[in-house]
C-alpha positions in Angstrom: 153.7 176.0 178.3 151.8 174.8 181.4 148.9 172.6 181.1 146.3 175.2 181.7 147.7 177.2 178.7 147.7 174.2 176.3 144.1 173.8 177.3 143.0 177.3 176.8 145.1 177.4 173.4 143.3 173.9 172.4 140.2 175.5 173.0 140.7 178.7 171.1 142.2 176.9 168.2 139.3 174.5 167.8 136.6 177.2 168.4 138.3 179.4 165.7 138.6 176.6 163.4 134.9 175.7 163.8 133.8 179.4 163.4 135.9 179.8 160.4 134.5 176.9 158.5 130.9 177.9 159.4 131.7 181.3 158.1 133.0 180.1 154.8 130.3 177.6 154.3 127.5 180.4 155.1 129.3 182.5 152.7 129.2 180.0 149.9 125.6 178.9 150.6 124.1 182.4 150.6 125.3 182.9 147.0 122.5 184.9 145.4 120.6 185.8 148.5 120.0 189.2 149.8 122.4 188.7 152.7 125.2 187.7 150.5 127.2 190.8 151.1 126.8 190.7 154.7 128.0 187.0 154.7 130.9 188.0 152.6 131.8 190.9 154.8 132.0 188.5 158.0 133.9 186.0 155.9 136.7 188.5 154.9 136.7 190.0 158.3 137.3 186.5 160.1 139.8 185.5 157.3 141.9 188.6 158.3 141.5 187.8 161.9 142.7 184.2 161.1 145.7 185.6 159.2 146.6 187.8 162.2 146.0 184.9 164.6 148.4 182.8 162.6 151.0 185.5 162.8 150.6 185.9 166.5 150.7 182.2 167.1 154.0 182.0 165.3 155.6 184.3 167.7 153.9 183.2 171.0 153.1 179.5 170.5 155.4 178.2 167.6 153.8 174.7 167.7 150.2 176.1 167.2 150.5 178.4 164.1 150.0 175.6 161.8 146.4 174.8 163.0 145.6 178.5 162.4 147.2 178.6 158.9 145.2 175.4 157.8 142.0 176.9 158.8 142.8 179.9 156.6 143.5 177.6 153.8 140.4 175.6 154.4 138.2 178.7 154.6 139.5 179.9 151.1 138.9 176.5 149.6 135.4 176.2 151.0 134.5 179.6 149.9 135.4 179.0 146.2 134.0 175.4 146.0 131.1 175.2 143.7 128.5 173.0 145.2 125.9 173.1 142.3 125.6 170.0 140.3 127.4 170.3 137.0 125.2 170.7 134.0 125.9 168.3 131.2 126.3 170.1 127.7 124.9 167.9 125.0 126.8 168.7 121.5 
């Protein structure tokens, strides 16, 4: 891989990771709003795109697939994390 290809791959990987985490966070924070369904659609579409990018990177650039796979994992964890404060139950 030449120097230019490595730079482009790094930029694509960095931007896709940032965008993936932003879509996951906005999906989680939009819970209960009227835009919840729209954010969930974008999240699921981007999650599928990241899964496909992981498979393509595995074939094209074997050293880069781990970044895409880690982004998929972080997106799922961010989307299912509950950011609300736990409520105490007094018996």
